[in-house]
N, C-alpha and C positions, 0 to 999 in steps of 0.2 A: 950159873948152871944149877938148876935145882936137882937135888938127888937126896937120898936118905940121909946121908951125913950132914949136909947143909940144913936140911929141915929139922933134923934132931938138934943141932946146935942152936938154931934160931929159937926153937921152943924152949930150950934150956935157959935162954936169955929172957924169957917172959913173953915172947911173941907167939901168936897163933895158938894160944893155950886152949881155945875152944875146939881144936882139932885133935883127933887121936894121934898118939905118938906114932910116927912112921916106922914100920918094920921092914918094908920093902917098897919097891917102885909102884906098887898098886895102890898105895894109899897116901900119896904125897899131897900137900896142899896145892891149890891152883896156882898157876904161874903168877897171876896179878896179885894175889895175897902175899906170896913169898917175896915178890919184887918190892911191894910196899914196905914190908918189914925190913928187907935188906937195905932199901934206900934210907929208911929212918935210921937204921944203925949206922950207915955210912955218914949221914949228916951229923949224928951224935959224936962220932969218933974223928971225923975229919978225913977219913980214908976215901979212896976212890971206890966206886961200886965194884970194880973188878977185884981190888984188894980185899974188900969186905967179903965178897963171895968166896974167894979163895981161903980166907981165914975161917969162914964158916964151914967149908968143906973139911979143912984140916982139923978144926975143933970137933967136928962131928965124928971124926974117925976115932977120937980118943974119949968121946962121951959114952958112958955105959948105956947100952940100950935097956929100956925097962923090961923087966921079966913078966 
């Protein structure tokens, strides 16, 4: 599930750097770009896509939003 928290975390890991940092649901990356990044991360970690997505959500909750 793409949301601000997951998008923020995936950017902190170096993915989707060409996009502005998401501050709310109005400027999230497209689903296909987020999914490609999440799949790549899942392959690198050996986690399921579901576990990767949940970890991104949780990590994004603790990532400081840029000011």
